[in-house]
Residue, then its C-alpha position, 0 to 999 in steps of 0.5 A: m782170537e777175536d774172530i772165534i765164534h764161541p757157541r760153535v766151540l761148545p760141542f767140541i769142548m763137551v766131547h772132550l769133557a765126556c771122556f772124563g766119564i771113564i772115571w765113573v764106569d767099569v772099563q772093560p778090555i773090549d772098550w779099549i779094543i773098540c777105541g783102537v779100532l774106531y781110531v784106525i778105521r775113522m782115520f782111514g776115512i779121513t786120510a783115504g776119503f776126505h783127503r786123498y779122494f775128495a780133496h785130491r781125487s788121487y784115485k777113482t771109486s764107485r758112487v756107492f763106495q764114495f758115499l761110504l767113504a764120506f759117511l765114514g769120514q764124517s763119523s769122525a765129527q770133523r765137519g762135512v765132507l764138502w767143507w773139509a775138501a774145500k778147505h783143504r784145496l784152499h790150503h794147498k792154493h795158499s799154503d803158509t800165506d796169510q790166506d791159509v787159514h791154518s798155517p802155524v807159520k802165520h797164525g801160531f800153534w793153537y790157532s792152526h791146530v784147532l781154533w781156526i775151525f771155529s773162526k769166521r773164515g773157518l766156518t764158511t764153505n767155498y762151494d766153487l772149489i768143490k763143484d765136482f762133488q757138490k753135484y751128488p745129492e747124497l753128498v749134499w744131504l750128508e753135508k747138511w746132516e753132518r752130525f748124523p754119522p757120529f751120532l749114529l756111531g755113538v748110539a751103536v757103540w752104546a748099544v753094543a758095549g754100554w756106557s763104558g764103551l761109549f766113553v772109551g770106545f767112542f768119545l775117547s777115540t774121537v778126541l784122539l782122532f781130532h788131535g791126531t788129524f790136527t797135527i798135520n796142520s799144526l806140526s807138519h809145517v814146523y817139525g821134520k825134514q824138507p827134501y823137496v822145494t814146495g814154496d811152503h813149510s811142509r815137512n816129512n815127519l815119521l811120527l806123524a806118519i805113524i799116528t795118521l796112517g801115512e799123512g806125515w810125509h807132508n812135504n812129499h804130498h805138497h811136492f806132488p799133491s795128486a799122488t795116492p801114496q804120500g810115502f814115496h819110498w819103500w821105507q816111508i810107512d803109508i798104511t792108508y796107501y797099503i789099504l787102498k792098494v789091497l782094495s784096488i785088487f778087488r776093484i773097489v778102488w782103481d786108477l791109483r795115481l803114482p808119482p812119476t820118477h822125475v817127481v820122486e827124484g826131485t828133477r822136475k822143473l820148478s814153477l815160477t810160483v814155487v820159485e817165488k814162494a821158496a825165495h820168500q822162505l829163504a829170505g825170511s830165514f834171515s832177520i831183516e831188522q838185525i841186518g838193518k841195525a847192523l848197517l846203521k851202526a856201521w854207517s853211523q860215523t860215515p857219509k853213507l848215513e847222510e846219503l841214505r837219508k837223502r835217498a830215503h826222501m827220494g823213495q824206496t827205489e833210490v834206496e834199493k839202487f844205493l844198496a845195490e851200488l855198495k859192497i855190504p858185508e852185513l848183507p848175506a851174499p848170494a854164496d851165503l844164500k846158496h849155502k843156506a838154501q842147500k841146507m833147506f832144500a835137498h832135491i832141486p835141479s838148480l838153486n840159482p833162480i831161488v837164490e837170485r830172487a831171494h837176494q832181490i827180496m832181501l834188498q827190497s825188504i832192507s830198503v823198506w826198513l831203512v826208509q822207515e828208520a831214516n825218516a824217523m831219525 
């Protein structure tokens, strides 16, 4: 919280407060229609534009429509297109690690939901990650004038529907759009199912898929980020993809990238990076402190405790060797880890590499904990 840059928060707060203007105006049915339409259209600008096109290049389009997608996305008042895409690429590179600026697993709900945007790390843009689009001067111009699209849209809504249209149609839809989009950062890494091993906490969530036009199939997306559809099965609602499919008929967009069969079926061989991340995730599902305390309690009246102290003075490696030499009922066996992994990960060719690495990680983590406790005795 200490890295929040407070002046940047003020415009965001003012947009929320502007919604209370509804109290003092005569709201008409058309205002609610504008609110709904602007929510859906601008959500499409975020999902199809900012996310699936600029962040992942999952399809192709013309330079003109590329600019229109960027302008539409920025009308949502969620910063500039280059900033957004660069941050998202960084998220995929370091998902649910300390370097992931909006991981709810690492930073909690509110920080991952919204506060990260106003942090020092959140404000900067790593243009090295977005060189492919930084070469377009019109996008650089749009990035520089990031508030122009929402300002223009707000003025247009006021001109057409008056003050009630502005408060309901523009400000309320913008706030709803904020928090609808932000749920993918804060909730889709916490609630839902994980059919694929991705090495992070991304999950599939039907409710989030509905309110974000398909983005809620987040585990699918982290499993194969370059796919245009995020719903891999017919029953996984993905309105953004349906619209892109229609646009492709008229050649407004083309080369929509589909996930290969082996990706959908989950038979693709896991990379070493994913195995390492998944092993840490599996090991982290057990309490190292609880296991360590159980060991100390079990060894309190035995020679093992004195041997542990002796090994602890020799270093962590010796403690790891000591643990490996023993049969420790308090430590989850590989069979226990595999059973837990089967519940956590559905589609996977073999759990053995993950289970073996998770067992090593747990031994290392417990040995570190025991060394600290033994040295403190």
